[in-house]
N, C-alpha and C positions, 0 to 999 in steps of 0.2 A: 831546588826550592824556589817557589814562586815569590818574587818580590813585588810588593804593592806600594806605590807612592801616591799620596793624595794631594790634590791642589784645588784651590778656589780662586783660580786666576783666569777664568774665562773672560776674554776681552771683547769678542764680537761673534756674531752669528750671521751667516748668509746662506739661505736655503737649507740644505741638509748638512752644511759645514759649520764647524765651531773652532775658533782659534783660542788656544790655551797658551799662556805665556809663562816664563820663568820655570820651565820644566827641566829637570835634571836628566840630561842625556836621553832624550826621546829617540826611539828607533822606528824607522819606516815599517809599516805593516803590522806593528804590535797593536793589541786590542786594549780598549779602555771600558770601564764601567762608569756611567754617569748617574749620580744620585741627585734627584730633584728634591726641593724642600719638603714635598709631601711624602718622601720616603720611597717613591717609585724609582725603578732602575731602568736605564736605557743602555744600549751597547753601541760601541763605535770602534773605528779602526783608524790608526794614524795614516793619513794620506800623504802628508808632506812635512818635512822637517827643515827648519832654518835656524841654526844655532840653538837657542833655548825656547824656540816657539814650535808648537806642534799644531798642524791643521788636522782636525779630526772629522771623519765622516760619520754621522750618526745614523744608524740603521733604521731606527724607529721614527726618524724625523725630529726636527728641533722645535716644533710648536710647543709653547707653554714653558720653555726653559727660561728660568730667571738667571740672568748673567751673573748677578752678584751673589746669589745664595746657592748655586749649584756646585756640587763637589765632583771632581773628576779623579777617578782612580786609574793610574797607569799600570797595567799588568805587563810584566816583562816576558811576554810570549806572543807569538803571532796567532791569528785566528785558526782554530783547530777543530777537527771533527773526530769524535770518538767512534771507532769502528769495531765491529765484531760480526761473526756470522749471523747474528740476530737481526741485522739491518735488512736482510731479505724479507720481503713481504710487508715492509713498512712504508708509511707515507710521512714525509718530513716537510717542514716549512722551507723556504728558501735559505734559511740560516741553519738548517740541520736540526731543528727542534721537532720532536714527534708531534704530529697533529692528527693522528688516527685514533686517539683515546687508548692507545696501547701503553704498555709499561715503558719506563725509561730504559734506554740502551745502557747496559753495563759494558763499557769499552774494554776491549783487549789491548788496544793502544790508541793513542791520540796522534793524528796526522795533521801537519800543516796543510791547509787547503790550497796553498799556492803550488804544492807539489815540487818535484825536482825534474828539471829537463832531462829527457832521455839522451844519453850520449849517442851521437850518430853512429859511432863505431859499434855500439852495443845493440843497435837496432837490427832486427831480423826482417827479411823481405816478406811482405804479405803474399801468400801463395795458396791459401786454402779457402774453399767456397763456403759461403753462408747462405742457406736457403731461406728466402723470405716468404715463399708461397705466392709471390706476385709475379705473374708471367713477364710483364714488361720490364721488370728488374732482373729476375733470374735468367730469363731467356736472352735478353739483349744487352743489359747493363749489369752483369753479375757483381754482387757485393763480396769482397774478399776480407778474410780476417786481418785486422790491423789497418784497414783502409779508412779514409775519410771521404764519405760520399754524401754531399749535401743535397737537399731537396729545395729547388727554387720554386716558390709558389707566388701567388698574388692574393690581394684582398678578395675574400669571398670564395676562394677555391678550397677544396676539401682536404687541406693538408692535415687537419686534426684527425680525420678518419684514416688517412694513410699511415700516420705515425702510430695510431692505436693498433692498426692492422699489423704493422711491423713489430710492435711490442708483443702482440699476441702470438704471431706466427713464426717469427725468426728463430732459426735453430741451426746447429752444426750437424753434419751428417755422420761424423765418426762415432763409433760406439764408445760408451764410457766417458764421453766428453761433457763436462758440466758447463751449462750455459745460463747466463743471467742477463737481465735488461736493467739498465739504469736510465730512468726517464726524468728529465729536468724540464719543467714548464716555467717560462718567464713572461710575466706581464700578460697572462691570459685571464679571461673572464671566469667568474665563479661557475657558470654553466659549463664552460669547456673543461675546467678542472674536475667537476663532478662527473662529466662524461668519461674522462680518462680513468678516474678511480672506479666508477661503476663498471666500465667495460672490462677492466682487468680483473675485478672481483668476480664478475659474472662468468668469465671464461676460465677462471682459475689461474690465469697468467700472473696474478699478483704474487703467487708463492715464490716465483723466481725473479721478482722485480723489486727495485728500490725506486721510490718516487720522491721528487723534490718539487714542491709547488709554490710558485711566487705569483700572487694574483695582481691584476692590473691596478687595484686600489691600494696595494701595499707600497711601501717606500721604494723609489727607484734605486736607491743605493743598495737595497737588498738584492736587486736583480744582478748587480755586479758580482756578488758572491755565489749566487745559485749554481751556475755551471761549474764553479770550482769545487763546491761541496760535492756535486754529482761526480765529478772526475776523481775526487779523492776516494769516494766510495768505490768507483770502478777500479782504480789502481789497487785498492786493497783486495777486492774480489779476484782480480786478474793475476796479480803478481804475488799475493800472499796465499790465496786459496786455489790458485791454478784453474780459474774458471775462464771461459770465453765470454766476454762482456760486450753487449751492444749498448752504446750510449746514444740516446735520442735527445737532442737539445732543441726545444720548440718554445719560443721563436727567437732566433739570434738577432733579428732586426729590433725587437724590443730591448734586448741587451745593449745593442749599439746606441739606441735612443737614450737609454739610461746613462751610458758612458758620455754621450754628448751633453746631457743635462748637467752632469757633475763637472765636466770640463768647462761649461759656461759659468757655473757657480764659482769655479776657481779662477775665472777671468783669463783663461788660456787663449792663446792666439788660435783661432779656428782654422781648420783645413777645408778640404772639399765639402761643400754643402753643410758647413758648420760642424762637421765631425772633427774630433781632435786629430792632430797630425800623427799621433802614435796609434791610430786605429788598427793599422796593419799589424804592428808589433803586439798589440793587446790581443787581437784575434789569434795570432800565432801562438801565444802562450796558452791558449785554450785548445786549439786544434792539434797542436803538436804533442799533446799528452796522449794521443791515441797511437797505437802501434803494437809491435811485438818486440820482445827483448830476447836476445840469444841466451839459451840456457833456462828460460822460463816457459812453462807449458801454457800459461794463460795469454790472452790477447785482449786488446781494447779496440773495438771497431766503432766508428763514430758516424752518426747521421744527423748533422745539424739541419734544422729547417729554418728557412728565412723567407719572409714575404717581401717581394720586390715592389717598392712604391711605384704605382702607375705601370706595373709590369716591365720596369726598366732594368735590363740586365747590366747597364753601365752604371747603375747607382753604386755608390762606394761600398755598401755592404756586400751585395753579391759579387761585385767586381773583385774586391780584395779577397773574399772567400775563395773565389775561383783560382787565385794565384797560389793559395796555401793547400787546397784540397786536391784529391785525385779524381776529378770529374764532377758531374752534376746530373741530377734527375730533375727535369723541368716539367712542370704541370702546365697544361694547355687550357686556356679559357674556351677556345672553340670546341675542343673535345668535351669539355664539361657541359657546354650548351647542348651537345648532342647526346647527353646522358651517358657518356662513356665513363665508367668508374672502375678503377682510378684513372683520371684523365692524364696519363703520362704521355708527353710528346717525345716519342722515341728518336726522332730524327736529330734534334739538337742535344738530346741527352747523351751522356758519355760516361763510361767507367774506364778510366785509364789503366786499371789493373786487371781488367776482365780476362785477358789472355792468360794471366798467371794463375787464376783460380778455377779454370775449367779444363775439360779434356778427360781422357781415359784415367780412371782411378780417382777422379775428383767429381765430375758430373757424368759425362758420356763422350765417347770419341767423336761423335758427330756435332758436338755443341758449337764449336767455332765456325765450321763451314756452314752450319744451318743458320746461325744468326747473321752471317755475312750475306747469305742469299735472301733471307727474310728482309733485311734492311734494304738491300738493293731493289727488291721487288716492290716494297712499300714506298720507297722514295720515287720510283718510276710511276707507281700508281697515283701518288699525290700530284706529280707533274701532269699526268694525263687529266686528272680532275680539274686542275687549274686551266689547262688547255681547253677542256670541254666547256667551261664557263665563258671562254672568250670566243671560240669558234663554233661551239655546238657539238654535241656528241656524234652527230651524223658525219662530221668531218674526220673522226678518228677511225683508224683501222680496226679490224677485229682483234688483233693482238693488243692494241692500245686499250680497247674496251675491256679486255680480259684483265689487264693490269689494274685498270680503274675499279673493276669489280673486286679484285683481290684486296686493294687498299681498304675498301668498305668492309669486306669480310674480316680482314685483319683487325680492324678497329673494334668490330662488334663481337668477335669471338676470342681474339687473342689478348688485346689490350684490356678490353672490358671484361671484368669477372666479378664485380661487386666487392664489397669490403669484408665479407665473411666467408669467401671461398679460399681455401688454402690448397693451392695446387703444388704437388710434388714436382721437382724439376723434371722428372721423367715424363710426367703428364704434359708439362709445358713444351718439351721437345717434341713429343708425339703430336701435339696439336699443331706445331709449326709444320711438321711433315704433312699433316692432313690438309692444311691450307695450300701448301706448295703442290699438292697433287692436282690442282686445277691447271698446272702448266705441263707441257711435254718435257721429257727428260733433257732434250736438246737445249731448252731454255734455261736450265739450271746450271749455268756455267761456273758457278762458284763452289760447287760440291763435287767431290770425286765420285766417279761412276760406282765404285764399290760401296760407298755409303748409300747412294741412291738405291742400289739393289738390295741393301740390307735393311733400310729403314722406311723406304717409301711404301705407303699402305698397299698400293696395287701389287707390289712384289711380295710383301709379307702375306697378303691374302692368298696368293697363288701357292706359296710354300705351305701355308696351313692346310 
């Protein structure tokens, strides 16, 4: 039974925080209702407890609150999200309130948004492929069920288009496997939010998606809860309904900025670049909710998106994210200037679990050898392009010029595909072989001869 205690003992307000005194046994994380003199209700959560004092973060902001006449009701439960299969196809606010003019959700159960940490012993190793339809990911940095693979972007780069493409196209290859996308947007503009909603509706992908939208003009404190609501929905779909769920969090930098704002309001000792010292721990409580559990059919795969201020990979947000996640997909400003879309820089990008999710029975037997050869050839081609700018193309050998031409073709045909082309993984692999056909067999040192004879176009055409 829900117990409600009312108090009119608000003593001070600072930013989005409100201090309430003489509270009987306040509990960290529990929620409160705040009734203003005009009868309007705001909502908050207990952020800190010290004896009979409770520091409350107010989700809708504290402007207009009268300290003496405001009533605070302490509800003896944490912040929860009511879930049911009907959440699919719906758009919610950052606090889990429907904002698509649809009916209210009748919950099957109510779940604490903070979730429960997955016991490491109960975790199952990610080892099954997720097809995104994007060659630079599927071919060279494959995404695996249960993996955390962030996208490192920069201001002005098209990460919104890529995340929308992932939400539309991502799927699992097994028959009879239910797949869903949970999309959480934090601190984005109204135009960006409308782009995501319209894009998923236009393509029909909204039917298998759950969206949580927190706009830039909405309270920063709401941004703290948004990814937790999204992951609560994902956990229900994955571990109660046995679905494979892809969670897209865009943009985690905005989340961390909100965390820094709240930390400053609490007058905490700042860490690196003003972020709180517990930033790593806080990010881990979000990222580590992805994964697979032994004995459960479903899985949660996570793609957090973060914009690097000044394209700096050593900034605390991408730096700490890299320690927790299994790789990164990095977007390149130079490729974007060349109209390569999506502008994925495959050389510094990495999927640490790629070898576990590919191969015979998962993608194709030639996948691993092919991406090793493509990567090596592209890396050498980029080196030759840099050398040509210093020494001139005439100073390069014929072989060097061939690698340089390969790098250009690789960017134009393999990496660049546009945001609405969905390439099956077999098409991506075949395209890789077509590009490698510009080299002699002797130069393909990373691929077994049997695979060359089986998949190289010049040999396939002879057999046909």
